[in-house]
TORKOL-4160 file (C-alpha; in steps of 0.2 Angstrom, whole numbers, padded with zeros to 4 digits, m for minus):
50
<pt num="1" X="m0463" Y="0153" Z="0522"/>
<pt num="2" X="m0461" Y="0155" Z="0541"/>
<pt num="3" X="m0455" Y="0173" Z="0538"/>
<pt num="4" X="m0470" Y="0177" Z="0528"/>
<pt num="5" X="m0481" Y="0170" Z="0541"/>
<pt num="6" X="m0472" Y="0180" Z="0555"/>
<pt num="7" X="m0474" Y="0196" Z="0545"/>
<pt num="8" X="m0492" Y="0193" Z="0543"/>
<pt num="9" X="m0495" Y="0190" Z="0561"/>
<pt num="10" X="m0486" Y="0207" Z="0565"/>
<pt num="11" X="m0497" Y="0215" Z="0552"/>
<pt num="12" X="m0513" Y="0208" Z="0561"/>
<pt num="13" X="m0506" Y="0214" Z="0578"/>
<pt num="14" X="m0504" Y="0232" Z="0570"/>
<pt num="15" X="m0522" Y="0231" Z="0562"/>
<pt num="16" X="m0515" Y="0233" Z="0545"/>
<pt num="17" X="m0523" Y="0216" Z="0539"/>
<pt num="18" X="m0536" Y="0205" Z="0546"/>
<pt num="19" X="m0534" Y="0187" Z="0551"/>
<pt num="20" X="m0546" Y="0182" Z="0537"/>
<pt num="21" X="m0533" Y="0190" Z="0525"/>
<pt num="22" X="m0520" Y="0177" Z="0531"/>
<pt num="23" X="m0532" Y="0163" Z="0528"/>
<pt num="24" X="m0536" Y="0169" Z="0510"/>
<pt num="25" X="m0518" Y="0172" Z="0505"/>
<pt num="26" X="m0513" Y="0154" Z="0512"/>
<pt num="27" X="m0527" Y="0146" Z="0502"/>
<pt num="28" X="m0523" Y="0155" Z="0486"/>
<pt num="29" X="m0504" Y="0153" Z="0489"/>
<pt num="30" X="m0501" Y="0171" Z="0488"/>
<pt num="31" X="m0487" Y="0175" Z="0501"/>
<pt num="32" X="m0483" Y="0191" Z="0492"/>
<pt num="33" X="m0497" Y="0200" Z="0502"/>
<pt num="34" X="m0486" Y="0199" Z="0517"/>
<pt num="35" X="m0471" Y="0207" Z="0510"/>
<pt num="36" X="m0459" Y="0212" Z="0517"/>
<pt num="37" X="m0453" Y="0196" Z="0524"/>
<pt num="38" X="m0449" Y="0196" Z="0543"/>
<pt num="39" X="m0430" Y="0196" Z="0545"/>
<pt num="40" X="m0422" Y="0180" Z="0549"/>
<pt num="41" X="m0412" Y="0187" Z="0563"/>
<pt num="42" X="m0420" Y="0183" Z="0580"/>
<pt num="43" X="m0432" Y="0169" Z="0573"/>
<pt num="44" X="m0429" Y="0153" Z="0584"/>
<pt num="45" X="m0438" Y="0137" Z="0583"/>
<pt num="46" X="m0441" Y="0133" Z="0602"/>
<pt num="47" X="m0452" Y="0117" Z="0602"/>
<pt num="48" X="m0462" Y="0105" Z="0590"/>
<pt num="49" X="m0476" Y="0096" Z="0597"/>
<pt num="50" X="m0486" Y="0082" Z="0588"/>
Protein backbone atom coordinates (compact mmCIF):
# COMPACT_ATOMS: atom_id res chain seq x y z
CA UNK A 1 0.00 0.00 0.00
CA UNK A 2 2.86 2.37 0.75
CA UNK A 3 4.21 1.95 -2.76
CA UNK A 4 0.81 2.88 -4.23
CA UNK A 5 0.63 5.98 -2.02
CA UNK A 6 4.15 7.06 -3.00
CA UNK A 7 3.25 6.59 -6.65
CA UNK A 8 0.14 8.73 -6.15
CA UNK A 9 2.14 11.50 -4.47
CA UNK A 10 4.56 11.54 -7.41
CA UNK A 11 1.61 11.81 -9.81
CA UNK A 12 0.18 14.75 -7.86
CA UNK A 13 3.57 16.45 -8.03
CA UNK A 14 3.63 15.95 -11.80
CA UNK A 15 0.04 17.24 -12.10
CA UNK A 16 -1.16 13.94 -13.56
CA UNK A 17 -3.84 13.51 -10.87
CA UNK A 18 -5.35 15.75 -8.21
CA UNK A 19 -5.10 15.21 -4.46
CA UNK A 20 -8.88 14.66 -4.46
CA UNK A 21 -8.27 11.61 -6.66
CA UNK A 22 -6.12 10.10 -3.91
CA UNK A 23 -8.82 10.63 -1.33
CA UNK A 24 -11.46 9.08 -3.58
CA UNK A 25 -9.31 6.07 -4.48
CA UNK A 26 -8.48 5.37 -0.82
CA UNK A 27 -12.13 5.73 0.15
CA UNK A 28 -13.16 3.30 -2.62
CA UNK A 29 -10.16 1.01 -1.95
CA UNK A 30 -9.11 1.34 -5.58
CA UNK A 31 -5.32 1.42 -5.49
CA UNK A 32 -5.18 0.33 -9.14
CA UNK A 33 -5.60 4.01 -10.07
CA UNK A 34 -2.01 4.59 -8.94
CA UNK A 35 -0.36 1.94 -11.11
CA UNK A 36 2.49 1.42 -11.58
CA UNK A 37 3.58 1.05 -8.00
CA UNK A 38 6.67 2.91 -6.88
CA UNK A 39 9.75 0.71 -6.84
CA UNK A 40 10.68 -0.74 -3.46
CA UNK A 41 14.28 0.27 -3.93
CA UNK A 42 15.02 3.50 -2.10
CA UNK A 43 11.94 3.57 0.14
CA UNK A 44 13.04 3.82 3.76
CA UNK A 45 11.03 4.25 6.94
CA UNK A 46 12.76 7.02 8.86
CA UNK A 47 10.51 7.72 11.82
CA UNK A 48 7.15 6.88 13.33
CA UNK A 49 5.54 9.42 15.63
CA UNK A 50 2.39 8.79 17.62
